[in-house]
C-alpha positions as CSV (number, residue, x, y, z in Angstrom):
1,L,0.0,-0.1,-0.1
2,G,1.5,3.3,-1.1
3,L,0.6,6.5,0.9
4,S,1.2,10.0,-0.1
5,G,-0.1,13.4,0.5
6,P,1.0,17.0,1.4
7,P,3.0,17.8,4.5
8,G,0.5,17.9,7.5
9,A,-1.9,15.6,5.9
10,G,-1.2,13.2,8.8
11,K,0.6,10.3,6.8
12,S,2.6,9.0,9.7
13,T,-0.2,9.2,12.3
14,F,-2.6,7.4,9.8
15,I,0.2,4.8,9.2
16,E,0.7,4.4,13.1
17,C,-3.0,3.9,13.6
18,F,-3.5,1.5,10.6
19,G,-0.5,-0.3,11.5
20,K,-1.5,-1.0,15.0
21,M,-4.8,-2.2,13.8
22,L,-3.1,-4.6,11.5
23,T,-0.8,-5.9,14.2
24,E,-3.7,-6.3,16.7
25,R,-5.2,-8.7,14.1
26,K,-1.8,-10.8,14.0
27,Y,-0.6,-9.3,10.6
28,K,3.1,-8.6,10.3
29,V,3.5,-5.0,9.1
30,S,6.4,-3.4,7.4
31,V,6.6,0.4,7.1
32,L,9.1,2.0,4.4
33,A,9.1,5.8,5.2
34,V,10.8,8.0,2.7
35,D,12.2,11.4,3.8
36,P,13.6,14.1,1.6
37,S,17.3,14.7,1.5
38,S,18.9,18.1,1.8
39,S,20.3,19.2,-1.5
40,T,22.9,21.1,0.3
41,S,24.3,18.6,2.9
42,G,22.6,15.4,1.5
43,G,21.5,14.6,5.0
44,S,18.0,13.5,6.0
45,L,16.0,14.0,9.4
46,L,14.5,10.4,9.0
47,G,12.0,11.6,11.5
48,D,8.8,9.4,10.5
49,K,9.9,6.6,12.9
50,T,9.7,8.9,16.0
51,R,6.2,9.8,14.9
52,M,5.2,6.1,15.2
53,T,6.1,5.4,18.7
54,E,3.6,2.8,19.4
55,L,4.1,0.9,16.1
56,S,8.0,1.2,16.4
57,R,7.8,-0.8,19.7
58,D,5.4,-3.4,18.3
59,M,7.2,-6.9,17.6
60,N,5.0,-7.4,14.6
61,A,6.2,-4.2,12.9
62,Y,9.2,-3.1,11.2
63,I,9.7,0.6,10.3
64,R,12.5,1.7,7.9
65,P,13.2,5.3,7.3
66,S,15.2,6.0,4.1
67,P,16.5,9.3,2.5
68,T,15.6,10.1,-1.2
69,R,19.3,11.1,-1.8
70,G,18.0,13.1,-4.8
71,T,15.7,10.5,-6.4
72,L,12.4,12.2,-7.7
73,G,8.9,10.7,-7.5
74,G,8.6,10.4,-3.7
75,V,10.5,7.2,-3.1
76,T,14.1,6.2,-3.1
77,R,16.1,4.5,-5.9
78,T,15.8,1.1,-4.1
79,T,12.1,1.2,-2.7
80,N,10.8,-1.4,-5.2
81,E,13.7,-3.8,-4.0
82,A,12.8,-3.0,-0.3
83,I,9.2,-4.0,-0.9
84,L,10.3,-7.2,-2.3
85,L,12.6,-7.9,0.6
86,C,9.8,-7.3,3.0
87,E,7.6,-9.5,1.2
88,G,10.1,-12.1,1.2
89,G,10.8,-11.7,4.7
90,G,7.3,-12.7,5.7
91,Y,5.5,-9.3,6.1
92,D,1.9,-9.5,5.3
93,V,1.4,-5.9,4.6
94,V,4.1,-3.4,3.4
95,L,3.2,0.3,3.7
96,V,5.3,2.8,1.7
97,E,5.0,6.4,3.0
98,T,6.4,8.7,0.2
99,V,7.9,12.1,0.7
100,G,4.5,13.4,-0.3
101,V,5.6,16.9,-1.2
102,G,3.8,17.7,-4.6
103,Q,1.7,16.5,-7.5
104,S,4.5,14.6,-9.2
105,E,5.4,12.4,-6.2
106,F,3.6,9.2,-7.4
107,A,6.3,6.7,-8.5
108,V,5.2,4.4,-5.8
109,A,1.8,3.9,-7.6
110,D,3.6,1.5,-9.9
111,M,5.2,-0.4,-7.1
112,V,2.1,-1.1,-4.9
113,D,-1.3,-2.9,-5.2
114,M,-3.1,0.3,-4.1
115,F,-2.1,3.9,-4.0
116,V,-3.7,6.1,-1.4
117,L,-3.7,9.8,-1.4
118,L,-4.3,11.3,2.0
119,L,-5.4,14.9,2.1
120,P,-6.2,17.2,5.0
121,P,-9.9,18.7,4.9
122,A,-8.8,22.4,4.8
123,G,-5.4,23.0,3.0
124,G,-5.9,26.0,1.1
125,D,-7.0,25.9,-2.6
126,E,-8.7,22.6,-2.6
127,L,-8.9,22.5,-6.5
128,Q,-5.3,22.2,-6.5
129,G,-5.5,18.4,-6.3
130,I,-7.6,18.0,-9.5
131,K,-4.6,18.9,-11.6
132,R,-3.2,16.2,-13.7
133,G,-0.6,14.2,-11.9
134,I,-1.0,12.6,-8.4
135,I,-4.8,12.6,-8.3
136,E,-4.9,10.6,-11.5
137,M,-2.7,7.9,-9.9
138,A,-4.9,7.5,-6.7
139,D,-6.7,4.4,-6.2
140,L,-8.3,5.9,-3.1
141,V,-8.5,9.4,-1.9
142,A,-8.7,9.7,2.0
143,I,-9.7,12.9,3.6
144,N,-7.9,12.7,7.0
145,K,-8.6,14.8,10.2
146,A,-12.3,14.7,9.4
147,D,-13.4,15.4,12.9
148,G,-14.6,18.1,15.1
149,D,-14.7,21.5,13.5
150,L,-13.2,20.0,10.4
151,V,-16.2,17.6,9.6
152,V,-17.9,20.2,7.4
153,P,-14.8,21.3,5.5
154,A,-14.0,17.5,5.1
155,R,-17.3,16.7,3.6
156,R,-17.1,19.7,1.1
157,I,-13.5,18.6,0.0
158,Q,-14.8,15.1,-0.4
159,A,-17.6,16.2,-2.7
160,E,-15.3,18.3,-4.8
161,Y,-12.9,15.3,-5.3
162,V,-15.8,12.8,-6.2
163,S,-16.9,15.5,-8.9
164,A,-13.3,16.1,-10.1
165,M,-12.5,12.4,-10.3
166,K,-15.3,11.9,-12.8
167,L,-13.5,14.0,-15.2
168,L,-10.3,12.0,-15.2
169,R,-9.5,9.0,-17.5
170,K,-9.9,5.6,-15.9
171,R,-6.7,3.7,-15.2
172,S,-8.5,0.4,-14.6
173,K,-11.7,-1.4,-16.1
174,V,-12.5,-3.0,-12.8
175,W,-11.7,-0.3,-10.1
176,R,-13.2,3.0,-9.7
177,P,-11.2,5.2,-7.5
178,K,-13.0,6.1,-4.1
179,V,-13.0,9.2,-2.1
């Protein structure tokens, strides 16, 4: 499962909750979290693991943060191989969290069975997501943080994306992307 979305969409928080739900159901879960590398120093914070404290302590979960090292598309040069290693290592579910910084960060879509775009309910110009690119690749669009005062904005952006996705060319004859 590939997950992407803009900064602040709650990708790491979603993965922690979803991962814990899976491990409680006795699945072995692997998380490959991709962080951007500095164009100046080449370094990377690799902070996603620190945002998944509960999952990182779970014996049925494995979290591997990796820097992009200049690779474009939201993943690393070796993400596909890392997915295969996790599958070969006996992990039932592999979650790949992309850098998630823009509309062209969807290389993971060709590496996974399902590509999920996580969006916050109020992130400025909601129609930005309709632009060709990442939205065309999504198998599922999840409006995250849709509680409390954000329920109404979440419903509004959901309706906008449902309408927008009707205008996009279908990638599959059997699957219609859900919002």
